[in-house]
BASE-650190 format. One line per 5 residues: their letters; for each residue x, y, z of C-alpha. Coordinates in steps of 0.5 Angstrom, whole numbers, plus 500, padded with zeros to 3 digits. Layout:
N
A) X/Y/Z  ...
//
This chain:
370
MTNLM) 515/590/536  518/585/530  524/583/534  519/582/540  515/577/537
PQALA) 520/572/535  523/572/542  516/571/545  515/565/540  522/562/542
NWIDW) 520/563/549  514/560/549  517/554/545  522/553/550  517/553/556
GLGVF) 513/548/552  519/543/551  521/544/558  514/542/560  514/536/556
YSLPE) 520/534/558  519/534/565  513/529/564  514/522/565  517/518/560
WIQYL) 511/514/558  507/520/557  512/523/552  512/516/549  505/516/548
TITTW) 504/523/546  510/523/540  507/516/538  500/519/538  502/525/533
KILFV) 506/520/529  500/516/528  495/522/526  500/524/521  501/518/518
MIAVI) 493/516/518  491/523/515  496/523/510  494/516/508  487/518/508
LIVAF) 488/524/504  492/520/499  486/515/498  481/521/497  486/524/491
STYFE) 487/517/488  480/517/486  481/524/483  487/522/479  485/515/477
RKVIG) 479/518/473  483/524/470  489/519/468  483/514/465  480/519/462
SMQGR) 486/522/459  488/515/456  481/514/453  480/521/450  475/524/456
VGPNR) 475/530/460  475/527/467  472/531/473  472/538/472  466/541/475
VGPSG) 467/541/483  472/546/484  478/548/480  480/543/475  475/538/479
LGQPF) 479/538/485  473/538/490  470/532/487  473/527/492  470/531/498
ADVIK) 463/531/494  464/524/493  465/523/501  459/528/503  455/524/498
LLIKE) 456/517/501  456/520/508  449/523/507  446/517/504  442/512/508
VIVPS) 445/505/510  441/499/508  441/493/512  438/487/509  433/484/514
QSNKF) 435/477/513  442/479/514  447/478/520  447/485/522  453/485/527
LFIVA) 457/481/522  454/486/516  456/492/520  463/489/522  465/487/515
PLLSL) 467/493/512  472/495/519  475/488/518  477/490/511  480/497/513
IPALA) 483/497/520  489/492/517  490/496/511  491/502/516  494/498/522
TWAVI) 500/496/517  503/503/517  505/502/524  512/499/521  512/502/515
PLNNW) 519/507/515  518/513/511  525/515/512  531/513/516  528/516/523
YVIAD) 520/516/522  517/510/523  511/509/528  514/502/531  521/500/529
INAGL) 520/492/530  525/487/528  519/482/526  516/488/521  515/483/515
LYVLA) 512/478/519  507/483/522  506/486/515  504/479/512  499/477/518
LTSVG) 495/484/517  495/484/509  492/476/510  487/479/515  483/483/510
VYGVI) 480/477/507  476/476/513  472/482/511  471/480/504  468/473/506
LAGWA) 464/476/512  461/481/508  459/476/502  456/471/507  453/476/512
ANSKY) 449/479/507  445/473/505  445/474/498  447/469/493  451/475/488
ALLGA) 455/477/494  457/470/497  459/469/490  463/475/490  466/473/496
MRSAA) 468/466/494  471/468/488  475/474/492  477/469/498  480/464/493
QIVAY) 484/469/489  487/472/495  489/466/498  492/464/491  496/470/490
EIAMG) 498/471/498  502/465/497  506/467/491  507/474/495  510/470/501
FALVG) 515/466/497  517/473/493  518/476/500  522/470/502  527/472/497
VVMAG) 527/479/499  529/477/506  534/472/503  537/478/500  537/483/506
GSLNL) 538/479/511  533/482/516  525/482/517  526/489/519  523/494/514
GDLVT) 528/499/515  534/494/515  531/492/508  532/499/506  539/500/509
SQAGG) 541/494/505  539/497/499  544/503/500  548/506/494  544/507/488
VSNWF) 540/503/483  545/498/482  544/496/489  537/495/489  534/489/490
LLPLF) 530/490/483  536/488/479  538/481/482  530/479/484  527/482/478
PLFVV) 522/476/477  520/476/484  519/484/483  514/482/478  511/476/481
YWISG) 510/481/488  507/487/484  502/483/480  500/479/486  499/486/489
VAETN) 494/488/484  491/481/484  490/481/492  487/488/492  482/486/487
RAPFD) 484/491/482  483/490/474  484/486/470  483/481/477  477/484/479
VAEGE) 473/478/478  470/479/485  467/485/483  465/483/476  459/488/474
SEIVA) 457/485/468  457/478/472  455/479/479  453/486/479  458/488/484
GFHVE) 461/482/488  461/482/495  459/489/497  453/489/493  448/490/499
YSGVA) 452/495/502  450/503/501  452/510/504  458/510/509  459/502/509
FAVFF) 460/502/502  465/508/503  469/504/508  470/498/503  472/503/498
LAEYA) 477/507/502  480/500/504  481/498/497  485/505/495  488/504/502
NMVLI) 491/497/500  493/500/493  497/505/497  500/500/502  502/495/496
STLTA) 505/501/492  509/503/498  511/496/500  514/494/493  518/501/493
IFFLG) 521/499/500  522/491/498  525/492/491  526/500/490  530/502/496
GWASP) 525/505/499  526/512/501  533/512/498  535/516/492  537/513/486
FEGWT) 542/518/485  546/516/491  553/515/490  553/520/484  559/524/488
FLNDI) 559/529/482  552/531/483  555/534/490  559/539/486  553/542/483
SWLAW) 550/546/488  543/546/485  543/538/484  546/536/490  539/535/493
LTVGG) 538/529/488  543/525/492  539/526/499  534/520/501  528/521/504
LPWLF) 520/521/504  520/525/497  523/519/494  519/514/497  513/518/495
AKMCM) 515/519/488  516/511/488  509/510/491  506/515/486  509/511/480
FMYTF) 506/504/482  499/508/483  500/510/476  501/503/474  494/501/478
FWFRA) 490/506/474  494/504/467  492/497/468  485/499/469  485/503/463
TFPRY) 488/498/459  487/490/460  480/487/460  478/483/466  481/476/466
RYDQI) 477/469/466  477/466/473  480/460/471  486/464/468  487/468/474
MRLGW) 487/461/478  492/458/473  497/464/473  497/464/481  498/457/482
KIFIP) 501/454/476  506/460/474  507/465/480  508/460/485  513/456/481
ITIIW) 517/462/479  518/464/486  520/457/488  525/457/482  528/464/484
IGVEG) 529/462/491  534/456/489  537/461/484  538/466/490  541/460/494
AMAWF) 546/459/488  548/467/488  549/467/495  554/461/495  558/464/489
QIGPW) 557/471/493  554/475/487  549/481/487  547/483/494  551/477/497
SGLGA) 558/480/494  560/482/501  559/476/505  566/474/504  569/480/506
//
């Protein structure tokens, strides 16, 4: 019987594959793409859910508190309890609001954050849409998210919500420009708009990552990403002590949960993009360390893949939590000055420095003359 079951299972798999490959190519393509999308979306939603748990644990540890510890073992059920609570709460729509836009606004914040994952390469073969203009796609969708914030503040017909939306719009525009200039430097170093090609151009270990030659652009991109997600210390759009809760002050229940999901989904997205642009994406930091291949139990360290990308993403997510527990909220004028008068000039200057590095064939451009 034990020999029969594996053979029967193998026969069943062979039959299923035969049926699948007998289907028209467009049906095969749609089926494979659908499964890829489901895997990525489920993974992102689970990461978002448990990010709320780990954030409270990390901040609690830094502040000498316990953090979630009541729901489930070690409080691991807390994210699910939060979801259930928000789902069963009543969604209140203000009577004088624009009801259609009030309901659509949360979706306009969430959908771009999820749709951007279509071009994110998780390793050297797993990407939903491997398009050559992937970087332009990312820039376009990350810019669309601000419309959800603006519409939420305006459609609610509330002065507090409108103030939060105006603050957020000005902040996102300022730091979006700085992020765009920083990515110009990445494109100059990688020579492509395809995210997979940008990772491939950083192959060879830490010394080939863009982190070193583009360090000022890395700092600008990362801090701008924190500001664009309205996270502390740049959370003036949600300044609880000043304007109650910002642009989503009138939202409750599942509508508020969608904004909450969009914020953490954007955090995961910015962390992953930073790893791809500056830390080699799925590449191993030990790539090129050939002596590790001679040690059987260490050889896996040189192999790139999804685990390395996930580890880098977790490192940046931890930094989000660390910032929130450490820094006080900046004043609005300080945030604007940092974005317009410091970050944008730094990126423009470093793009000029990159031009000089390319001319003298230094760093990522060292092989141009070969």
